[in-house]
C-alpha positions in Angstrom: 18.6 -37.0 -23.8 21.5 -35.3 -22.1 23.4 -36.7 -19.2 24.0 -34.6 -16.0 27.9 -34.7 -15.9 28.2 -34.2 -12.4 25.7 -36.8 -11.2 27.3 -39.3 -13.6 30.8 -38.5 -11.9 29.6 -39.1 -8.8 27.7 -42.0 -9.4 30.6 -43.8 -11.2 33.1 -42.6 -8.2 30.8 -44.2 -5.6 30.2 -47.3 -7.5 34.1 -48.0 -8.1 34.7 -46.9 -4.5 32.3 -49.3 -3.0 33.5 -52.1 -5.4 36.9 -51.8 -4.1 35.7 -51.5 -0.4 33.9 -54.7 -0.8 36.8 -56.4 -2.4 39.2 -55.1 0.0 37.2 -56.1 3.2 36.6 -59.5 1.6 40.5 -59.6 1.4 40.8 -58.7 5.0 38.5 -61.5 6.0 40.2 -64.0 3.6 43.5 -63.0 2.4 43.3 -64.8 -1.0 40.3 -63.2 -2.2 40.7 -60.6 -4.9 44.4 -60.5 -4.5 44.9 -60.2 -8.3 42.7 -57.1 -8.5 44.1 -55.5 -5.4 47.8 -56.1 -6.8 46.7 -54.6 -10.2 45.1 -51.4 -8.3 48.6 -51.2 -6.3 50.4 -51.0 -9.8 47.9 -48.3 -10.9 47.5 -46.1 -7.7 50.7 -44.6 -6.3 51.0 -44.9 -2.6 48.5 -47.7 -2.6 50.0 -51.4 -1.4 47.8 -54.5 -1.5 49.3 -55.5 2.0 45.8 -56.1 3.4 45.9 -53.3 5.9 43.1 -51.1 6.8 45.0 -47.8 6.0 46.1 -49.1 2.5 42.3 -50.0 1.9 41.4 -46.4 2.9 44.1 -45.1 0.3 42.6 -47.5 -2.2 39.0 -46.3 -1.7 39.9 -42.7 -2.2 42.1 -43.5 -5.2 39.3 -45.5 -6.7 36.5 -43.0 -6.0 38.6 -40.2 -7.8 39.4 -42.6 -10.5 35.7 -43.6 -11.1 34.5 -40.0 -10.8 36.9 -39.0 -13.7 35.8 -41.8 -15.6 32.1 -41.1 -15.2 32.9 -37.3 -16.0 34.6 -38.2 -19.3 32.0 -40.8 -20.2 29.0 -38.2 -19.6 30.9 -35.4 -21.4 31.7 -37.7 -24.4 28.0 -39.1 -24.5 26.6 -35.6 -24.6 28.8 -34.6 -27.3 27.9 -37.5 -29.4 24.2 -37.4 -28.6 24.0 -33.7 -29.5 25.7 -34.1 -32.9 23.5 -37.2 -33.9 20.3 -35.7 -33.0 21.0 -32.5 -34.9 22.3 -34.5 -37.9 19.3 -36.7 -37.9 16.9 -33.9 -37.8 18.6 -32.2 -40.7 18.5 -35.2 -42.7 14.7 -35.7 -41.9 14.0 -32.0 -43.1 16.0 -32.6 -46.3 14.4 -35.9 -47.0 10.9 -34.1 -46.5 9.9 -36.6 -43.9 6.8 -35.4 -42.0 5.4 -37.3 -39.3 1.5 -37.3 -38.8 0.3 -35.8 -35.3 -0.9 -38.4 -33.0 -4.1 -37.4 -31.4 -6.4 -39.8 -29.2 -9.6 -40.5 -30.9 
């Protein structure tokens, strides 16, 4: 099975962006919620501060979307590379071993 790289990148970007949005909105409502995560993200994303301001939240969402998309892209690319190599290897090994699977037909 092969993963669609662009779809995986978009899905991972949206997922991580929405997760940061939910934690950020919850932090705006209750300032002690998710503060450690937001401070961690502020140390990773330049220009983002965990100050609890809506503008900072928007910057964090953009950064997290790009970060998640890059991760999804790298994951799908690596998955496709490993899946292709393993299927070719297993097929070659089966042919060398003389493995033959009987056809399955309905009776």
